[in-house]
ChimeraX commands (.cxc) that place a marker at each C-alpha (Angstrom):
marker #1 position 0.00,0.00,0.00 radius 0.5
marker #1 position 1.42,3.37,-1.01 radius 0.5
marker #1 position 0.58,6.14,1.45 radius 0.5
marker #1 position -0.84,9.38,0.09 radius 0.5
marker #1 position 2.35,11.14,-0.91 radius 0.5
marker #1 position 3.59,13.57,-3.50 radius 0.5
marker #1 position 6.97,13.52,-5.25 radius 0.5
marker #1 position 8.46,16.74,-6.58 radius 0.5
marker #1 position 11.86,17.74,-7.88 radius 0.5
marker #1 position 13.16,20.32,-5.43 radius 0.5
marker #1 position 16.35,21.85,-4.13 radius 0.5
marker #1 position 18.25,19.59,-1.73 radius 0.5
marker #1 position 19.36,22.70,0.13 radius 0.5
marker #1 position 16.53,22.95,2.64 radius 0.5
marker #1 position 16.52,22.08,6.36 radius 0.5
marker #1 position 14.19,19.07,6.17 radius 0.5
marker #1 position 16.26,17.54,3.39 radius 0.5
marker #1 position 19.48,18.21,5.30 radius 0.5
marker #1 position 17.96,16.14,8.11 radius 0.5
marker #1 position 17.17,13.23,5.77 radius 0.5
marker #1 position 20.69,13.34,4.32 radius 0.5
marker #1 position 22.20,13.36,7.84 radius 0.5
marker #1 position 20.12,10.29,8.75 radius 0.5
marker #1 position 21.22,8.53,5.57 radius 0.5
marker #1 position 24.88,9.39,6.17 radius 0.5
marker #1 position 24.74,8.15,9.78 radius 0.5
marker #1 position 23.24,4.88,8.54 radius 0.5
marker #1 position 25.85,4.42,5.79 radius 0.5
marker #1 position 28.83,5.31,7.97 radius 0.5
marker #1 position 27.64,2.83,10.59 radius 0.5
marker #1 position 27.71,0.06,7.97 radius 0.5
marker #1 position 30.78,0.81,5.86 radius 0.5
marker #1 position 34.31,2.23,6.18 radius 0.5
marker #1 position 34.34,5.97,5.31 radius 0.5
marker #1 position 36.44,5.41,2.18 radius 0.5
marker #1 position 33.74,3.04,0.88 radius 0.5
marker #1 position 30.84,5.49,1.19 radius 0.5
marker #1 position 30.36,7.18,-2.19 radius 0.5
marker #1 position 27.87,9.80,-1.07 radius 0.5
marker #1 position 27.13,13.14,-2.68 radius 0.5
marker #1 position 27.06,16.16,-0.37 radius 0.5
marker #1 position 24.54,18.99,-0.66 radius 0.5
marker #1 position 26.87,21.07,-2.87 radius 0.5
marker #1 position 27.23,18.14,-5.29 radius 0.5
marker #1 position 23.48,17.59,-5.29 radius 0.5
marker #1 position 23.01,21.21,-6.42 radius 0.5
marker #1 position 24.90,20.68,-9.69 radius 0.5
marker #1 position 22.93,21.22,-12.94 radius 0.5
marker #1 position 23.13,17.57,-14.03 radius 0.5
marker #1 position 21.52,16.42,-10.76 radius 0.5
marker #1 position 17.74,16.17,-10.36 radius 0.5
marker #1 position 16.76,15.85,-6.70 radius 0.5
marker #1 position 13.36,14.49,-5.67 radius 0.5
marker #1 position 11.59,14.74,-2.32 radius 0.5
marker #1 position 8.60,12.63,-1.35 radius 0.5
marker #1 position 6.22,14.37,1.06 radius 0.5
marker #1 position 3.06,13.39,2.90 radius 0.5
marker #1 position -0.22,15.25,2.47 radius 0.5
marker #1 position 0.85,17.75,5.15 radius 0.5
marker #1 position 4.11,18.55,3.36 radius 0.5
marker #1 position 6.49,16.67,5.67 radius 0.5
marker #1 position 9.51,15.23,3.84 radius 0.5
marker #1 position 9.45,11.43,4.11 radius 0.5
marker #1 position 12.30,10.58,1.78 radius 0.5
marker #1 position 14.51,11.74,-1.05 radius 0.5
marker #1 position 16.66,10.64,-3.94 radius 0.5
marker #1 position 18.60,11.96,-6.89 radius 0.5
marker #1 position 19.33,11.06,-10.47 radius 0.5
marker #1 position 22.57,12.27,-12.02 radius 0.5
marker #1 position 22.49,12.65,-15.79 radius 0.5
marker #1 position 25.79,11.49,-17.28 radius 0.5
marker #1 position 26.67,11.58,-20.99 radius 0.5
marker #1 position 25.79,7.91,-21.59 radius 0.5
marker #1 position 23.69,6.89,-18.60 radius 0.5
marker #1 position 21.90,8.11,-15.50 radius 0.5
marker #1 position 22.88,7.23,-11.95 radius 0.5
marker #1 position 20.48,6.90,-9.03 radius 0.5
marker #1 position 21.96,8.37,-5.82 radius 0.5
marker #1 position 20.96,9.19,-2.24 radius 0.5
marker #1 position 17.70,7.23,-2.14 radius 0.5
marker #1 position 16.39,7.30,1.42 radius 0.5
marker #1 position 13.04,6.88,3.14 radius 0.5
marker #1 position 12.68,7.62,6.85 radius 0.5
marker #1 position 12.67,4.31,8.76 radius 0.5
marker #1 position 9.21,4.92,10.25 radius 0.5
marker #1 position 7.79,5.27,6.72 radius 0.5
marker #1 position 9.30,2.16,5.15 radius 0.5
marker #1 position 7.15,-0.67,3.86 radius 0.5
marker #1 position 4.54,1.57,2.24 radius 0.5
marker #1 position 5.88,1.67,-1.32 radius 0.5
marker #1 position 7.50,5.09,-0.98 radius 0.5
marker #1 position 10.96,4.00,-2.10 radius 0.5
marker #1 position 9.46,2.21,-5.10 radius 0.5
marker #1 position 7.55,5.38,-6.06 radius 0.5
marker #1 position 10.64,7.53,-5.53 radius 0.5
marker #1 position 12.84,5.32,-7.73 radius 0.5
marker #1 position 10.13,5.25,-10.41 radius 0.5
marker #1 position 10.09,9.06,-10.45 radius 0.5
marker #1 position 13.89,9.17,-10.73 radius 0.5
marker #1 position 13.82,6.65,-13.57 radius 0.5
marker #1 position 11.12,8.65,-15.37 radius 0.5
marker #1 position 13.28,11.77,-15.06 radius 0.5
marker #1 position 16.25,9.87,-16.52 radius 0.5
marker #1 position 14.18,8.71,-19.48 radius 0.5
marker #1 position 12.83,12.23,-19.98 radius 0.5
marker #1 position 16.45,13.40,-20.11 radius 0.5
marker #1 position 17.19,10.84,-22.84 radius 0.5
marker #1 position 18.89,8.19,-20.70 radius 0.5
marker #1 position 17.64,4.60,-20.73 radius 0.5
marker #1 position 20.66,3.02,-19.06 radius 0.5
marker #1 position 20.29,3.59,-15.35 radius 0.5
marker #1 position 23.04,2.62,-12.92 radius 0.5
marker #1 position 23.37,2.64,-9.18 radius 0.5
marker #1 position 25.76,1.69,-6.43 radius 0.5
marker #1 position 24.50,0.36,-3.12 radius 0.5
marker #1 position 25.94,-1.69,-0.31 radius 0.5
marker #1 position 25.53,-5.45,-0.05 radius 0.5
marker #1 position 24.56,-5.22,3.63 radius 0.5
marker #1 position 21.61,-2.97,2.76 radius 0.5
marker #1 position 19.45,-6.01,2.14 radius 0.5
marker #1 position 16.15,-4.13,1.82 radius 0.5
marker #1 position 17.61,-1.82,-0.83 radius 0.5
marker #1 position 19.10,-4.74,-2.76 radius 0.5
marker #1 position 15.74,-6.56,-2.75 radius 0.5
marker #1 position 13.92,-3.41,-3.86 radius 0.5
marker #1 position 16.28,-2.78,-6.76 radius 0.5
marker #1 position 16.12,-6.41,-7.89 radius 0.5
marker #1 position 12.31,-6.28,-7.81 radius 0.5
marker #1 position 12.46,-3.11,-9.92 radius 0.5
marker #1 position 14.49,-4.92,-12.58 radius 0.5
marker #1 position 18.04,-3.93,-11.69 radius 0.5
marker #1 position 20.74,-6.51,-12.30 radius 0.5
marker #1 position 24.15,-6.82,-10.70 radius 0.5
marker #1 position 27.04,-5.66,-12.86 radius 0.5
marker #1 position 30.65,-4.56,-12.44 radius 0.5
marker #1 position 31.84,-1.12,-11.39 radius 0.5
marker #1 position 31.00,1.79,-13.68 radius 0.5
marker #1 position 32.11,5.40,-14.03 radius 0.5
marker #1 position 34.80,6.31,-11.51 radius 0.5
marker #1 position 33.91,3.61,-8.98 radius 0.5
marker #1 position 36.72,1.23,-8.07 radius 0.5
marker #1 position 36.05,-2.45,-7.45 radius 0.5
marker #1 position 34.93,-2.56,-3.82 radius 0.5
marker #1 position 33.68,-5.48,-1.73 radius 0.5
marker #1 position 31.47,-2.99,0.12 radius 0.5
marker #1 position 29.69,-2.00,-3.09 radius 0.5
marker #1 position 27.06,-3.67,-5.21 radius 0.5
marker #1 position 26.78,-2.15,-8.68 radius 0.5
marker #1 position 23.51,-2.49,-10.57 radius 0.5
marker #1 position 22.07,-1.59,-13.98 radius 0.5
marker #1 position 18.65,-1.37,-15.57 radius 0.5
marker #1 position 17.63,-0.57,-19.13 radius 0.5
marker #1 position 14.51,1.54,-18.72 radius 0.5
marker #1 position 11.54,1.19,-21.03 radius 0.5
marker #1 position 10.60,4.15,-23.14 radius 0.5
marker #1 position 7.19,5.52,-22.25 radius 0.5
marker #1 position 4.60,5.49,-25.03 radius 0.5
marker #1 position 2.81,8.77,-25.70 radius 0.5
marker link #1:1,2 radius 0.2
marker link #1:2,3 radius 0.2
marker link #1:3,4 radius 0.2
marker link #1:4,5 radius 0.2
marker link #1:5,6 radius 0.2
marker link #1:6,7 radius 0.2
marker link #1:7,8 radius 0.2
marker link #1:8,9 radius 0.2
marker link #1:9,10 radius 0.2
marker link #1:10,11 radius 0.2
marker link #1:11,12 radius 0.2
marker link #1:12,13 radius 0.2
marker link #1:13,14 radius 0.2
marker link #1:14,15 radius 0.2
marker link #1:15,16 radius 0.2
marker link #1:16,17 radius 0.2
marker link #1:17,18 radius 0.2
marker link #1:18,19 radius 0.2
marker link #1:19,20 radius 0.2
marker link #1:20,21 radius 0.2
marker link #1:21,22 radius 0.2
marker link #1:22,23 radius 0.2
marker link #1:23,24 radius 0.2
marker link #1:24,25 radius 0.2
marker link #1:25,26 radius 0.2
marker link #1:26,27 radius 0.2
marker link #1:27,28 radius 0.2
marker link #1:28,29 radius 0.2
marker link #1:29,30 radius 0.2
marker link #1:30,31 radius 0.2
marker link #1:31,32 radius 0.2
marker link #1:32,33 radius 0.2
marker link #1:33,34 radius 0.2
marker link #1:34,35 radius 0.2
marker link #1:35,36 radius 0.2
marker link #1:36,37 radius 0.2
marker link #1:37,38 radius 0.2
marker link #1:38,39 radius 0.2
marker link #1:39,40 radius 0.2
marker link #1:40,41 radius 0.2
marker link #1:41,42 radius 0.2
marker link #1:42,43 radius 0.2
marker link #1:43,44 radius 0.2
marker link #1:44,45 radius 0.2
marker link #1:45,46 radius 0.2
marker link #1:46,47 radius 0.2
marker link #1:47,48 radius 0.2
marker link #1:48,49 radius 0.2
marker link #1:49,50 radius 0.2
marker link #1:50,51 radius 0.2
marker link #1:51,52 radius 0.2
marker link #1:52,53 radius 0.2
marker link #1:53,54 radius 0.2
marker link #1:54,55 radius 0.2
marker link #1:55,56 radius 0.2
marker link #1:56,57 radius 0.2
marker link #1:57,58 radius 0.2
marker link #1:58,59 radius 0.2
marker link #1:59,60 radius 0.2
marker link #1:60,61 radius 0.2
marker link #1:61,62 radius 0.2
marker link #1:62,63 radius 0.2
marker link #1:63,64 radius 0.2
marker link #1:64,65 radius 0.2
marker link #1:65,66 radius 0.2
marker link #1:66,67 radius 0.2
marker link #1:67,68 radius 0.2
marker link #1:68,69 radius 0.2
marker link #1:69,70 radius 0.2
marker link #1:70,71 radius 0.2
marker link #1:71,72 radius 0.2
marker link #1:72,73 radius 0.2
marker link #1:73,74 radius 0.2
marker link #1:74,75 radius 0.2
marker link #1:75,76 radius 0.2
marker link #1:76,77 radius 0.2
marker link #1:77,78 radius 0.2
marker link #1:78,79 radius 0.2
marker link #1:79,80 radius 0.2
marker link #1:80,81 radius 0.2
marker link #1:81,82 radius 0.2
marker link #1:82,83 radius 0.2
marker link #1:83,84 radius 0.2
marker link #1:84,85 radius 0.2
marker link #1:85,86 radius 0.2
marker link #1:86,87 radius 0.2
marker link #1:87,88 radius 0.2
marker link #1:88,89 radius 0.2
marker link #1:89,90 radius 0.2
marker link #1:90,91 radius 0.2
marker link #1:91,92 radius 0.2
marker link #1:92,93 radius 0.2
marker link #1:93,94 radius 0.2
marker link #1:94,95 radius 0.2
marker link #1:95,96 radius 0.2
marker link #1:96,97 radius 0.2
marker link #1:97,98 radius 0.2
marker link #1:98,99 radius 0.2
marker link #1:99,100 radius 0.2
marker link #1:100,101 radius 0.2
marker link #1:101,102 radius 0.2
marker link #1:102,103 radius 0.2
marker link #1:103,104 radius 0.2
marker link #1:104,105 radius 0.2
marker link #1:105,106 radius 0.2
marker link #1:106,107 radius 0.2
marker link #1:107,108 radius 0.2
marker link #1:108,109 radius 0.2
marker link #1:109,110 radius 0.2
marker link #1:110,111 radius 0.2
marker link #1:111,112 radius 0.2
marker link #1:112,113 radius 0.2
marker link #1:113,114 radius 0.2
marker link #1:114,115 radius 0.2
marker link #1:115,116 radius 0.2
marker link #1:116,117 radius 0.2
marker link #1:117,118 radius 0.2
marker link #1:118,119 radius 0.2
marker link #1:119,120 radius 0.2
marker link #1:120,121 radius 0.2
marker link #1:121,122 radius 0.2
marker link #1:122,123 radius 0.2
marker link #1:123,124 radius 0.2
marker link #1:124,125 radius 0.2
marker link #1:125,126 radius 0.2
marker link #1:126,127 radius 0.2
marker link #1:127,128 radius 0.2
marker link #1:128,129 radius 0.2
marker link #1:129,130 radius 0.2
marker link #1:130,131 radius 0.2
marker link #1:131,132 radius 0.2
marker link #1:132,133 radius 0.2
marker link #1:133,134 radius 0.2
marker link #1:134,135 radius 0.2
marker link #1:135,136 radius 0.2
marker link #1:136,137 radius 0.2
marker link #1:137,138 radius 0.2
marker link #1:138,139 radius 0.2
marker link #1:139,140 radius 0.2
marker link #1:140,141 radius 0.2
marker link #1:141,142 radius 0.2
marker link #1:142,143 radius 0.2
marker link #1:143,144 radius 0.2
marker link #1:144,145 radius 0.2
marker link #1:145,146 radius 0.2
marker link #1:146,147 radius 0.2
marker link #1:147,148 radius 0.2
marker link #1:148,149 radius 0.2
marker link #1:149,150 radius 0.2
marker link #1:150,151 radius 0.2
marker link #1:151,152 radius 0.2
marker link #1:152,153 radius 0.2
marker link #1:153,154 radius 0.2
marker link #1:154,155 radius 0.2
marker link #1:155,156 radius 0.2
marker link #1:156,157 radius 0.2
marker link #1:157,158 radius 0.2
view
């Protein structure tokens, strides 16, 4: 069941989003060595090639966020996070779908991501959404703390 929520592409530079990013960073740094966390900071998320989405409840409270980075040959999903109290309601699935749609709208069908193998819920979600494990891409080094995934998005019919 997806809760009533709205996804919009917004600036990541707002207090509520800073809080979500801090929660995500604390979670990641508790799981992995610092040199194996390939996170984008707020300044990086403000770059023109980055589209940042926030999912909010009916009252406007930020429940989660995520970004898609448009590269020359592919798009990369980054910083997907849903507040722990809001998990299990389809919000992450909806958020990733919005990021994928943005990638396709920007002319990218190849969508990549990097996640951690100990983030079991994320790995299951991405597999259910059609992502398949692949080798490192872009500037990522081979890393036992990383799981690299790829999906070829369908083109929407109009």
